[in-house]
Steps between C-alpha positions, in 0.01 A plus 500: 500500500248223554708273277797550731291431809378176347853413390625510856214285620563231236869503413831481677849399406430135585169477316597313185192613307619837374861393455403184315266693275787728397747213471268297281389783275581461131382712205280296269501729196696388196833677461507633857762339721510773764242742630681833466452773763625853430562702817521878469464803725668813632864500601540359851173304508696173545461312171807277544413453868154374402649234272744397773221487759278285283791262446568490875134426579483223238816311590493562876839666537671829422578546131608788275441400135444864401846590627518787745744688277199564276378734772755759394370478146147513634577841644613674187771314311489532122596137443249273670454203270176333410542171678282197564506365856415133544436334836673169556343213688683185601874440491748289314355257246146583616546873441228668296334840480159643577301561180464872566774755441549865593637790302586821680602825336654836578283704735255769391594864558282811491732672254429385146874496425591280798423137581356230278304622199136399474562399137745233617251362752240471224752318278586265786132419551470405133810279520720718278779546759774238504686382807797724582365824353639802688232759556586840358343803664554711189333285237280189481602168348512521121388224260850517351663418836637149547297473822173559318299182453299543177307174533413436866370157594211461745763411762683832447196715573395629840202317647436715808616851591581581863524861617708535815430796728657590833241572768742721694529753216292818480239552232622416151562809287312569177781423250555160665128425498487591131778252424317229693177574314677471164643163600165383637322604182752310288450188715123541482510527120703178490260329739775447759365474858638739760562481873649757738707404802562733792834446677666634817173457688684481833623857449153650474346352814638418846249216538634328190860559608423315824312217329451467125170316563355840590509592132124463462432708813702804398289806417804687368581218257137479387505873432823465305361217287191709423729785395696263271176381343387856432837616370590215267154367416544144624203352692554439871448126458800498264733670751698275735716596798814334631831548674815407310786320672789730579874448539474473880266200494660156506203262510147475370210666677181289451272804505709691246502188283121489515471852359767440236362165383143629496609785272691254281197272477287786369772600253522145365122463479459828311785414266366152435158641409673716239708212364189288449346761271819617327398358157200734511659810654867504407513416129709741305681650800 
């Protein structure tokens, strides 16, 4: 929580430092055009909303690149496609894109026969899943499928894994935790860095609902983050907290942007560290 306290003391929407750092970032590793972020988590955690919120914070206006109709798929549809979300900057002839992209996937379910399969998440991390693949709850992607990428490039692989957890949910059940552990172990074996993000923080604490700057003062949120760390095995200093933008909000909130951009900065930094050492850690994936 200290990182969040310091963030509010140093950064605001009009401080160009953090925004410029993200705008100017560019992967330096050969063969990597985009830093790829894979977002996963239980159904209802807000994966598409996170991508939309990060876009909103970066460009300074409401945006929905991870279209809201994906929410229905995020809550149990059999046909959510593996899709890459890019964030546009500039308009017209000066239009370009940020050099980091997001992939979200069907939500995790406790039932082994429901939700995205852990095998497919592992394949996605290794770059074997092609754009447009429709996740199948009954069977994982097969090497014979046209959406299987047999020879992934460094740019196809995942460079940082983000676990999204809703702070307003009760304790995670054992089957769900087991799925998360399997995914975390696969990422660890591949050397992929991992970050957890807690969402819906305004729903766990009245203080935060009144003023999101109270995030670092909330005892209930601190307790929840400690529970996440214990349950999923991610260190506390790798767990961020933020509030996603919702449908009822029409303009940027500087304090929400601070939390969102701070989380994004850490995601990019972790991913860039991995990209720099990919020749040593990711050969043969």
